[in-house]
Structures are given as structure tokens and as C-alpha cells.
CHARMM internal coordinates of N, CA and C (Angstrom, degrees):
IC EDIT
DIST 1 N 1 CA 1.4617
DIST 1 CA 1 C 1.5375
ANGL 1 N 1 CA 1 C 110.18
DIST 1 C 2 N 1.2979
ANGL 1 CA 1 C 2 N 115.62
DIHE 1 N 1 CA 1 C 2 N 147.30
DIST 2 N 2 CA 1.5007
ANGL 1 C 2 N 2 CA 120.05
DIHE 1 CA 1 C 2 N 2 CA -175.02
DIST 2 CA 2 C 1.5301
ANGL 2 N 2 CA 2 C 110.13
DIHE 1 C 2 N 2 CA 2 C -76.50
DIST 2 C 3 N 1.2648
ANGL 2 CA 2 C 3 N 113.93
DIHE 2 N 2 CA 2 C 3 N 150.60
DIST 3 N 3 CA 1.5033
ANGL 2 C 3 N 3 CA 116.94
DIHE 2 CA 2 C 3 N 3 CA 177.94
DIST 3 CA 3 C 1.5716
ANGL 3 N 3 CA 3 C 104.72
DIHE 2 C 3 N 3 CA 3 C -78.29
DIST 3 C 4 N 1.3085
ANGL 3 CA 3 C 4 N 118.77
DIHE 3 N 3 CA 3 C 4 N 123.12
DIST 4 N 4 CA 1.4459
ANGL 3 C 4 N 4 CA 125.27
DIHE 3 CA 3 C 4 N 4 CA -177.16
DIST 4 CA 4 C 1.6020
ANGL 4 N 4 CA 4 C 113.58
DIHE 3 C 4 N 4 CA 4 C -103.55
DIST 4 C 5 N 1.3558
ANGL 4 CA 4 C 5 N 112.44
DIHE 4 N 4 CA 4 C 5 N 0.97
DIST 5 N 5 CA 1.4192
ANGL 4 C 5 N 5 CA 113.10
DIHE 4 CA 4 C 5 N 5 CA 178.68
DIST 5 CA 5 C 1.5684
ANGL 5 N 5 CA 5 C 113.26
DIHE 4 C 5 N 5 CA 5 C -76.41
DIST 5 C 6 N 1.3221
ANGL 5 CA 5 C 6 N 115.73
DIHE 5 N 5 CA 5 C 6 N 152.41
DIST 6 N 6 CA 1.4588
ANGL 5 C 6 N 6 CA 121.99
DIHE 5 CA 5 C 6 N 6 CA 175.85
DIST 6 CA 6 C 1.4256
ANGL 6 N 6 CA 6 C 111.86
DIHE 5 C 6 N 6 CA 6 C -76.10
DIST 6 C 7 N 1.4015
ANGL 6 CA 6 C 7 N 122.74
DIHE 6 N 6 CA 6 C 7 N 126.42
DIST 7 N 7 CA 1.3849
ANGL 6 C 7 N 7 CA 120.08
DIHE 6 CA 6 C 7 N 7 CA 178.46
DIST 7 CA 7 C 1.5286
ANGL 7 N 7 CA 7 C 111.37
DIHE 6 C 7 N 7 CA 7 C -65.73
DIST 7 C 8 N 1.2797
ANGL 7 CA 7 C 8 N 117.34
DIHE 7 N 7 CA 7 C 8 N 144.92
DIST 8 N 8 CA 1.4412
ANGL 7 C 8 N 8 CA 125.42
DIHE 7 CA 7 C 8 N 8 CA -176.37
DIST 8 CA 8 C 1.5557
ANGL 8 N 8 CA 8 C 111.29
DIHE 7 C 8 N 8 CA 8 C -60.41
DIST 8 C 9 N 1.2917
ANGL 8 CA 8 C 9 N 119.72
DIHE 8 N 8 CA 8 C 9 N -19.52
DIST 9 N 9 CA 1.4533
ANGL 8 C 9 N 9 CA 122.67
DIHE 8 CA 8 C 9 N 9 CA -177.24
DIST 9 CA 9 C 1.5449
ANGL 9 N 9 CA 9 C 111.07
DIHE 8 C 9 N 9 CA 9 C -79.43
DIST 9 C 10 N 1.3184
ANGL 9 CA 9 C 10 N 114.81
DIHE 9 N 9 CA 9 C 10 N -19.14
DIST 10 N 10 CA 1.4925
ANGL 9 C 10 N 10 CA 122.91
DIHE 9 CA 9 C 10 N 10 CA -176.74
DIST 10 CA 10 C 1.5405
ANGL 10 N 10 CA 10 C 107.13
DIHE 9 C 10 N 10 CA 10 C -73.43
DIST 10 C 11 N 1.3474
ANGL 10 CA 10 C 11 N 114.27
DIHE 10 N 10 CA 10 C 11 N 134.57
DIST 11 N 11 CA 1.5733
ANGL 10 C 11 N 11 CA 117.16
DIHE 10 CA 10 C 11 N 11 CA -179.95
DIST 11 CA 11 C 1.4535
ANGL 11 N 11 CA 11 C 106.99
DIHE 10 C 11 N 11 CA 11 C -69.79
DIST 11 C 12 N 1.2828
ANGL 11 CA 11 C 12 N 112.93
DIHE 11 N 11 CA 11 C 12 N 142.56
DIST 12 N 12 CA 1.5084
ANGL 11 C 12 N 12 CA 121.33
DIHE 11 CA 11 C 12 N 12 CA -179.06
DIST 12 CA 12 C 1.6261
ANGL 12 N 12 CA 12 C 106.28
DIHE 11 C 12 N 12 CA 12 C -80.71
DIST 12 C 13 N 1.2361
ANGL 12 CA 12 C 13 N 117.28
DIHE 12 N 12 CA 12 C 13 N 146.95
DIST 13 N 13 CA 1.5338
ANGL 12 C 13 N 13 CA 116.41
DIHE 12 CA 12 C 13 N 13 CA 178.97
DIST 13 CA 13 C 1.4731
ANGL 13 N 13 CA 13 C 109.94
DIHE 12 C 13 N 13 CA 13 C -64.91
DIST 13 C 14 N 1.3235
ANGL 13 CA 13 C 14 N 114.41
DIHE 13 N 13 CA 13 C 14 N 146.56
DIST 14 N 14 CA 1.5356
ANGL 13 C 14 N 14 CA 117.07
DIHE 13 CA 13 C 14 N 14 CA 178.27
DIST 14 CA 14 C 1.5657
ANGL 14 N 14 CA 14 C 109.97
DIHE 13 C 14 N 14 CA 14 C -66.24
DIST 14 C 15 N 1.2715
ANGL 14 CA 14 C 15 N 114.39
DIHE 14 N 14 CA 14 C 15 N 137.36
DIST 15 N 15 CA 1.4572
ANGL 14 C 15 N 15 CA 117.64
DIHE 14 CA 14 C 15 N 15 CA -179.01
DIST 15 CA 15 C 1.4837
ANGL 15 N 15 CA 15 C 107.37
DIHE 14 C 15 N 15 CA 15 C -71.61
DIST 15 C 16 N 1.3432
ANGL 15 CA 15 C 16 N 115.44
DIHE 15 N 15 CA 15 C 16 N 149.07
DIST 16 N 16 CA 1.4917
ANGL 15 C 16 N 16 CA 120.20
DIHE 15 CA 15 C 16 N 16 CA 176.59
DIST 16 CA 16 C 1.4451
ANGL 16 N 16 CA 16 C 110.13
DIHE 15 C 16 N 16 CA 16 C -67.50
DIST 16 C 17 N 1.3020
ANGL 16 CA 16 C 17 N 118.99
DIHE 16 N 16 CA 16 C 17 N 140.60
DIST 17 N 17 CA 1.4747
ANGL 16 C 17 N 17 CA 120.35
DIHE 16 CA 16 C 17 N 17 CA 178.13
DIST 17 CA 17 C 1.5587
ANGL 17 N 17 CA 17 C 110.02
DIHE 16 C 17 N 17 CA 17 C -67.89
DIST 17 C 18 N 1.2701
ANGL 17 CA 17 C 18 N 113.06
DIHE 17 N 17 CA 17 C 18 N 135.46
DIST 18 N 18 CA 1.3579
ANGL 17 C 18 N 18 CA 121.60
DIHE 17 CA 17 C 18 N 18 CA 179.51
DIST 18 CA 18 C 1.5222
ANGL 18 N 18 CA 18 C 113.05
DIHE 17 C 18 N 18 CA 18 C -78.77
DIST 18 C 19 N 1.3665
ANGL 18 CA 18 C 19 N 115.91
DIHE 18 N 18 CA 18 C 19 N 116.59
DIST 19 N 19 CA 1.5023
ANGL 18 C 19 N 19 CA 118.74
DIHE 18 CA 18 C 19 N 19 CA -176.98
DIST 19 CA 19 C 1.5092
ANGL 19 N 19 CA 19 C 108.48
DIHE 18 C 19 N 19 CA 19 C -104.51
DIST 19 C 20 N 1.2931
ANGL 19 CA 19 C 20 N 118.35
DIHE 19 N 19 CA 19 C 20 N 136.34
DIST 20 N 20 CA 1.4130
ANGL 19 C 20 N 20 CA 119.98
DIHE 19 CA 19 C 20 N 20 CA 177.03
DIST 20 CA 20 C 1.5092
ANGL 20 N 20 CA 20 C 109.50
DIHE 19 C 20 N 20 CA 20 C -74.95
DIST 20 C 21 N 1.3199
ANGL 20 CA 20 C 21 N 121.22
DIHE 20 N 20 CA 20 C 21 N 168.07
DIST 21 N 21 CA 1.4369
ANGL 20 C 21 N 21 CA 124.22
DIHE 20 CA 20 C 21 N 21 CA -179.96
DIST 21 CA 21 C 1.5509
ANGL 21 N 21 CA 21 C 114.94
DIHE 20 C 21 N 21 CA 21 C -57.74
DIST 21 C 22 N 1.3590
ANGL 21 CA 21 C 22 N 116.09
DIHE 21 N 21 CA 21 C 22 N -41.45
DIST 22 N 22 CA 1.3921
ANGL 21 C 22 N 22 CA 120.86
DIHE 21 CA 21 C 22 N 22 CA -179.74
DIST 22 CA 22 C 1.5812
ANGL 22 N 22 CA 22 C 110.25
DIHE 21 C 22 N 22 CA 22 C -61.66
DIST 22 C 23 N 1.2356
ANGL 22 CA 22 C 23 N 119.97
DIHE 22 N 22 CA 22 C 23 N -47.56
DIST 23 N 23 CA 1.4303
ANGL 22 C 23 N 23 CA 124.82
DIHE 22 CA 22 C 23 N 23 CA 175.15
DIST 23 CA 23 C 1.5092
ANGL 23 N 23 CA 23 C 112.78
DIHE 22 C 23 N 23 CA 23 C -56.21
DIST 23 C 24 N 1.2927
ANGL 23 CA 23 C 24 N 116.18
DIHE 23 N 23 CA 23 C 24 N -50.56
DIST 24 N 24 CA 1.4648
ANGL 23 C 24 N 24 CA 120.35
DIHE 23 CA 23 C 24 N 24 CA -178.63
DIST 24 CA 24 C 1.5252
ANGL 24 N 24 CA 24 C 106.34
DIHE 23 C 24 N 24 CA 24 C -61.82
DIST 24 C 25 N 1.2236
ANGL 24 CA 24 C 25 N 124.30
DIHE 24 N 24 CA 24 C 25 N -46.86
DIST 25 N 25 CA 1.4431
ANGL 24 C 25 N 25 CA 128.45
DIHE 24 CA 24 C 25 N 25 CA 179.59
DIST 25 CA 25 C 1.5748
ANGL 25 N 25 CA 25 C 110.76
DIHE 24 C 25 N 25 CA 25 C -58.98
DIST 25 C 26 N 1.2943
ANGL 25 CA 25 C 26 N 118.62
DIHE 25 N 25 CA 25 C 26 N -40.39
DIST 26 N 26 CA 1.4375
ANGL 25 C 26 N 26 CA 124.80
DIHE 25 CA 25 C 26 N 26 CA -179.07
DIST 26 CA 26 C 1.5550
ANGL 26 N 26 CA 26 C 107.72
DIHE 25 C 26 N 26 CA 26 C -68.10
DIST 26 C 27 N 1.3498
ANGL 26 CA 26 C 27 N 115.14
DIHE 26 N 26 CA 26 C 27 N -42.64
DIST 27 N 27 CA 1.5173
ANGL 26 C 27 N 27 CA 115.26
DIHE 26 CA 26 C 27 N 27 CA -179.83
DIST 27 CA 27 C 1.5739
ANGL 27 N 27 CA 27 C 110.86
DIHE 26 C 27 N 27 CA 27 C -68.52
DIST 27 C 28 N 1.3793
ANGL 27 CA 27 C 28 N 113.50
DIHE 27 N 27 CA 27 C 28 N -44.02
DIST 28 N 28 CA 1.4620
ANGL 27 C 28 N 28 CA 118.78
DIHE 27 CA 27 C 28 N 28 CA 178.63
DIST 28 CA 28 C 1.5385
ANGL 28 N 28 CA 28 C 111.22
DIHE 27 C 28 N 28 CA 28 C -57.07
DIST 28 C 29 N 1.3182
ANGL 28 CA 28 C 29 N 117.75
DIHE 28 N 28 CA 28 C 29 N -42.34
DIST 29 N 29 CA 1.4981
ANGL 28 C 29 N 29 CA 123.35
DIHE 28 CA 28 C 29 N 29 CA 178.03
DIST 29 CA 29 C 1.5287
ANGL 29 N 29 CA 29 C 108.88
DIHE 28 C 29 N 29 CA 29 C -61.95
DIST 29 C 30 N 1.2769
ANGL 29 CA 29 C 30 N 119.49
DIHE 29 N 29 CA 29 C 30 N -41.91
DIST 30 N 30 CA 1.4379
ANGL 29 C 30 N 30 CA 124.75
DIHE 29 CA 29 C 30 N 30 CA 177.20
DIST 30 CA 30 C 1.5946
ANGL 30 N 30 CA 30 C 112.28
DIHE 29 C 30 N 30 CA 30 C -59.61
DIST 30 C 31 N 1.2747
ANGL 30 CA 30 C 31 N 109.96
DIHE 30 N 30 CA 30 C 31 N -47.17
DIST 31 N 31 CA 1.5238
ANGL 30 C 31 N 31 CA 116.43
DIHE 30 CA 30 C 31 N 31 CA 179.41
DIST 31 CA 31 C 1.5322
ANGL 31 N 31 CA 31 C 109.77
DIHE 30 C 31 N 31 CA 31 C -65.60
DIST 31 C 32 N 1.3211
ANGL 31 CA 31 C 32 N 116.49
DIHE 31 N 31 CA 31 C 32 N -39.43
DIST 32 N 32 CA 1.5313
ANGL 31 C 32 N 32 CA 119.18
DIHE 31 CA 31 C 32 N 32 CA -179.28
DIST 32 CA 32 C 1.5181
ANGL 32 N 32 CA 32 C 109.49
DIHE 31 C 32 N 32 CA 32 C -68.22
DIST 32 C 33 N 1.3692
ANGL 32 CA 32 C 33 N 117.17
DIHE 32 N 32 CA 32 C 33 N -41.19
DIST 33 N 33 CA 1.4696
ANGL 32 C 33 N 33 CA 118.55
DIHE 32 CA 32 C 33 N 33 CA 176.43
DIST 33 CA 33 C 1.5344
ANGL 33 N 33 CA 33 C 115.15
DIHE 32 C 33 N 33 CA 33 C -62.53
DIST 33 C 34 N 1.4071
ANGL 33 CA 33 C 34 N 112.31
DIHE 33 N 33 CA 33 C 34 N -36.73
DIST 34 N 34 CA 1.4592
ANGL 33 C 34 N 34 CA 116.73
DIHE 33 CA 33 C 34 N 34 CA -179.23
DIST 34 CA 34 C 1.5375
ANGL 34 N 34 CA 34 C 107.63
DIHE 33 C 34 N 34 CA 34 C -67.00
DIST 34 C 35 N 1.3677
ANGL 34 CA 34 C 35 N 118.89
DIHE 34 N 34 CA 34 C 35 N -40.62
DIST 35 N 35 CA 1.4246
ANGL 34 C 35 N 35 CA 120.73
DIHE 34 CA 34 C 35 N 35 CA 179.29
DIST 35 CA 35 C 1.5214
ANGL 35 N 35 CA 35 C 113.98
DIHE 34 C 35 N 35 CA 35 C -64.78
DIST 35 C 36 N 1.3637
ANGL 35 CA 35 C 36 N 112.75
DIHE 35 N 35 CA 35 C 36 N -40.22
DIST 36 N 36 CA 1.4336
ANGL 35 C 36 N 36 CA 120.17
DIHE 35 CA 35 C 36 N 36 CA -176.19
DIST 36 CA 36 C 1.6062
ANGL 36 N 36 CA 36 C 106.92
DIHE 35 C 36 N 36 CA 36 C -62.89
DIST 36 C 37 N 1.3254
ANGL 36 CA 36 C 37 N 117.38
DIHE 36 N 36 CA 36 C 37 N -46.53
DIST 37 N 37 CA 1.4556
ANGL 36 C 37 N 37 CA 119.57
DIHE 36 CA 36 C 37 N 37 CA -176.06
DIST 37 CA 37 C 1.5115
ANGL 37 N 37 CA 37 C 111.09
DIHE 36 C 37 N 37 CA 37 C -74.27
DIST 37 C 38 N 1.3298
ANGL 37 CA 37 C 38 N 119.43
DIHE 37 N 37 CA 37 C 38 N -25.78
DIST 38 N 38 CA 1.4376
ANGL 37 C 38 N 38 CA 120.20
DIHE 37 CA 37 C 38 N 38 CA 174.45
DIST 38 CA 38 C 1.5595
ANGL 38 N 38 CA 38 C 110.05
DIHE 37 C 38 N 38 CA 38 C -69.70
DIST 38 C 39 N 1.3412
ANGL 38 CA 38 C 39 N 114.11
DIHE 38 N 38 CA 38 C 39 N -43.50
DIST 39 N 39 CA 1.4947
ANGL 38 C 39 N 39 CA 116.00
DIHE 38 CA 38 C 39 N 39 CA 179.21
DIST 39 CA 39 C 1.5026
ANGL 39 N 39 CA 39 C 113.56
DIHE 38 C 39 N 39 CA 39 C -67.76
DIST 39 C 40 N 1.3539
ANGL 39 CA 39 C 40 N 115.46
DIHE 39 N 39 CA 39 C 40 N -38.05
DIST 40 N 40 CA 1.4289
ANGL 39 C 40 N 40 CA 121.82
DIHE 39 CA 39 C 40 N 40 CA -179.81
DIST 40 CA 40 C 1.6132
ANGL 40 N 40 CA 40 C 109.22
DIHE 39 C 40 N 40 CA 40 C -65.23
DIST 40 C 41 N 1.3346
ANGL 40 CA 40 C 41 N 119.07
DIHE 40 N 40 CA 40 C 41 N -38.53
DIST 41 N 41 CA 1.4369
ANGL 40 C 41 N 41 CA 124.15
DIHE 40 CA 40 C 41 N 41 CA 173.58
DIST 41 CA 41 C 1.4984
ANGL 41 N 41 CA 41 C 112.72
DIHE 40 C 41 N 41 CA 41 C -63.82
DIST 41 C 42 N 1.3027
ANGL 41 CA 41 C 42 N 115.28
DIHE 41 N 41 CA 41 C 42 N -39.46
DIST 42 N 42 CA 1.4574
ANGL 41 C 42 N 42 CA 117.98
DIHE 41 CA 41 C 42 N 42 CA -179.99
DIST 42 CA 42 C 1.4770
ANGL 42 N 42 CA 42 C 112.07
DIHE 41 C 42 N 42 CA 42 C -69.40
DIST 42 C 43 N 1.3508
ANGL 42 CA 42 C 43 N 117.87
DIHE 42 N 42 CA 42 C 43 N -41.78
DIST 43 N 43 CA 1.5332
ANGL 42 C 43 N 43 CA 121.75
DIHE 42 CA 42 C 43 N 43 CA 176.75
DIST 43 CA 43 C 1.4364
ANGL 43 N 43 CA 43 C 107.85
DIHE 42 C 43 N 43 CA 43 C -62.03
DIST 43 C 44 N 1.3633
ANGL 43 CA 43 C 44 N 120.75
DIHE 43 N 43 CA 43 C 44 N -42.27
DIST 44 N 44 CA 1.4459
ANGL 43 C 44 N 44 CA 121.99
DIHE 43 CA 43 C 44 N 44 CA -177.06
DIST 44 CA 44 C 1.5477
ANGL 44 N 44 CA 44 C 110.44
DIHE 43 C 44 N 44 CA 44 C -63.28
DIST 44 C 45 N 1.3483
ANGL 44 CA 44 C 45 N 111.42
DIHE 44 N 44 CA 44 C 45 N -40.46
DIST 45 N 45 CA 1.5018
ANGL 44 C 45 N 45 CA 116.34
DIHE 44 CA 44 C 45 N 45 CA -177.46
DIST 45 CA 45 C 1.5089
ANGL 45 N 45 CA 45 C 108.61
DIHE 44 C 45 N 45 CA 45 C -65.04
DIST 45 C 46 N 1.3567
ANGL 45 CA 45 C 46 N 118.54
DIHE 45 N 45 CA 45 C 46 N -45.19
DIST 46 N 46 CA 1.5431
ANGL 45 C 46 N 46 CA 120.63
DIHE 45 CA 45 C 46 N 46 CA 179.62
DIST 46 CA 46 C 1.4785
ANGL 46 N 46 CA 46 C 110.88
DIHE 45 C 46 N 46 CA 46 C -60.56
DIST 46 C 47 N 1.4429
ANGL 46 CA 46 C 47 N 115.96
DIHE 46 N 46 CA 46 C 47 N -39.99
DIST 47 N 47 CA 1.4984
ANGL 46 C 47 N 47 CA 120.09
DIHE 46 CA 46 C 47 N 47 CA 179.52
DIST 47 CA 47 C 1.5025
ANGL 47 N 47 CA 47 C 107.61
DIHE 46 C 47 N 47 CA 47 C -64.07
DIST 47 C 48 N 1.2719
ANGL 47 CA 47 C 48 N 121.64
DIHE 47 N 47 CA 47 C 48 N -48.50
DIST 48 N 48 CA 1.4903
ANGL 47 C 48 N 48 CA 121.78
DIHE 47 CA 47 C 48 N 48 CA -176.93
DIST 48 CA 48 C 1.5334
ANGL 48 N 48 CA 48 C 111.48
DIHE 47 C 48 N 48 CA 48 C -61.14
DIST 48 C 49 N 1.2854
ANGL 48 CA 48 C 49 N 112.20
DIHE 48 N 48 CA 48 C 49 N -41.42
DIST 49 N 49 CA 1.5505
ANGL 48 C 49 N 49 CA 118.13
DIHE 48 CA 48 C 49 N 49 CA 179.51
DIST 49 CA 49 C 1.5890
ANGL 49 N 49 CA 49 C 107.62
DIHE 48 C 49 N 49 CA 49 C -62.10
DIST 49 C 50 N 1.3087
ANGL 49 CA 49 C 50 N 116.72
DIHE 49 N 49 CA 49 C 50 N -47.06
DIST 50 N 50 CA 1.4046
ANGL 49 C 50 N 50 CA 117.94
DIHE 49 CA 49 C 50 N 50 CA -177.25
DIST 50 CA 50 C 1.5863
ANGL 50 N 50 CA 50 C 111.40
DIHE 49 C 50 N 50 CA 50 C -62.19
DIST 50 C 51 N 1.3469
ANGL 50 CA 50 C 51 N 112.54
DIHE 50 N 50 CA 50 C 51 N -45.06
DIST 51 N 51 CA 1.4835
ANGL 50 C 51 N 51 CA 115.78
DIHE 50 CA 50 C 51 N 51 CA 179.20
DIST 51 CA 51 C 1.5308
ANGL 51 N 51 CA 51 C 112.91
DIHE 50 C 51 N 51 CA 51 C -59.28
DIST 51 C 52 N 1.3931
ANGL 51 CA 51 C 52 N 116.46
DIHE 51 N 51 CA 51 C 52 N -42.32
DIST 52 N 52 CA 1.4517
ANGL 51 C 52 N 52 CA 119.51
DIHE 51 CA 51 C 52 N 52 CA -179.30
DIST 52 CA 52 C 1.5090
ANGL 52 N 52 CA 52 C 108.68
DIHE 51 C 52 N 52 CA 52 C -66.54
DIST 52 C 53 N 1.3006
ANGL 52 CA 52 C 53 N 120.02
DIHE 52 N 52 CA 52 C 53 N -40.53
DIST 53 N 53 CA 1.5088
ANGL 52 C 53 N 53 CA 123.26
DIHE 52 CA 52 C 53 N 53 CA -178.78
DIST 53 CA 53 C 1.5603
ANGL 53 N 53 CA 53 C 109.99
DIHE 52 C 53 N 53 CA 53 C -66.59
DIST 53 C 54 N 1.3158
ANGL 53 CA 53 C 54 N 117.61
DIHE 53 N 53 CA 53 C 54 N -36.58
DIST 54 N 54 CA 1.4255
ANGL 53 C 54 N 54 CA 118.58
DIHE 53 CA 53 C 54 N 54 CA 176.72
DIST 54 CA 54 C 1.5745
ANGL 54 N 54 CA 54 C 111.94
DIHE 53 C 54 N 54 CA 54 C -69.49
DIST 54 C 55 N 1.2320
ANGL 54 CA 54 C 55 N 115.27
DIHE 54 N 54 CA 54 C 55 N -33.72
DIST 55 N 55 CA 1.4064
ANGL 54 C 55 N 55 CA 122.47
DIHE 54 CA 54 C 55 N 55 CA -178.09
DIST 55 CA 55 C 1.6474
ANGL 55 N 55 CA 55 C 108.95
DIHE 54 C 55 N 55 CA 55 C -72.58
DIST 55 C 56 N 1.2235
ANGL 55 CA 55 C 56 N 116.72
DIHE 55 N 55 CA 55 C 56 N -30.82
DIST 56 N 56 CA 1.4881
ANGL 55 C 56 N 56 CA 120.68
DIHE 55 CA 55 C 56 N 56 CA 179.39
DIST 56 CA 56 C 1.5563
ANGL 56 N 56 CA 56 C 106.30
DIHE 55 C 56 N 56 CA 56 C -72.26
DIST 56 C 57 N 1.3243
ANGL 56 CA 56 C 57 N 119.11
DIHE 56 N 56 CA 56 C 57 N -28.47
DIST 57 N 57 CA 1.4287
ANGL 56 C 57 N 57 CA 119.11
DIHE 56 CA 56 C 57 N 57 CA -178.14
DIST 57 CA 57 C 1.5085
ANGL 57 N 57 CA 57 C 116.05
DIHE 56 C 57 N 57 CA 57 C -95.78
DIST 57 C 58 N 1.3402
ANGL 57 CA 57 C 58 N 115.70
DIHE 57 N 57 CA 57 C 58 N 9.16
DIST 58 N 58 CA 1.4276
ANGL 57 C 58 N 58 CA 122.73
DIHE 57 CA 57 C 58 N 58 CA 177.74
DIST 58 CA 58 C 1.5874
ANGL 58 N 58 CA 58 C 111.61
DIHE 57 C 58 N 58 CA 58 C -65.52
DIST 58 C 59 N 1.3565
ANGL 58 CA 58 C 59 N 111.11
DIHE 58 N 58 CA 58 C 59 N 136.99
DIST 59 N 59 CA 1.4758
ANGL 58 C 59 N 59 CA 111.93
DIHE 58 CA 58 C 59 N 59 CA 174.95
DIST 59 CA 59 C 1.4252
ANGL 59 N 59 CA 59 C 115.53
DIHE 58 C 59 N 59 CA 59 C -61.44
DIST 59 C 60 N 1.3242
ANGL 59 CA 59 C 60 N 114.92
DIHE 59 N 59 CA 59 C 60 N 147.26
DIST 60 N 60 CA 1.5246
ANGL 59 C 60 N 60 CA 119.60
DIHE 59 CA 59 C 60 N 60 CA 179.65
DIST 60 CA 60 C 1.5318
ANGL 60 N 60 CA 60 C 110.35
DIHE 59 C 60 N 60 CA 60 C 95.78
DIST 60 C 61 N 1.3218
ANGL 60 CA 60 C 61 N 120.54
DIHE 60 N 60 CA 60 C 61 N -2.61
DIST 61 N 61 CA 1.5056
ANGL 60 C 61 N 61 CA 120.03
DIHE 60 CA 60 C 61 N 61 CA 176.47
DIST 61 CA 61 C 1.4695
ANGL 61 N 61 CA 61 C 110.32
DIHE 60 C 61 N 61 CA 61 C -99.80
END
COOR INIT
IC SEED 1 N 1 CA 1 C
IC BUILD
């Protein structure tokens, strides 16, 4: 059977930085706000496009 241990000369992976609960919450809130505003912008874009398209099909134009 092959030796599956990592040789001691191999560099160990860098440990993940330990974030306290407040920092994690702050980052998560930032991500949530970015997602919210992205979705809000997308919905507004769809709404505007729909209104413009309906206006182009109005009788009398």
C-alpha cells in the first residue's frame, strides 16, 4: 500500500483567519444588502421595460 502521509517538507496550508461573530455578521449583512439592491435593480429594470413596451403598443401611435 502507498504511503499516504504528507511529507514534513511540504508547506502546511494557511489556517483560515478566525473571525469573531460581529465581523461575520457585518460581512453577511453587507452581502445581504448587495443582493437586495441587485434584485431591486433587476425588478425595476423589468418594470421599466414592460411599461415602455406597453406604451409603444398604445393605440394612436
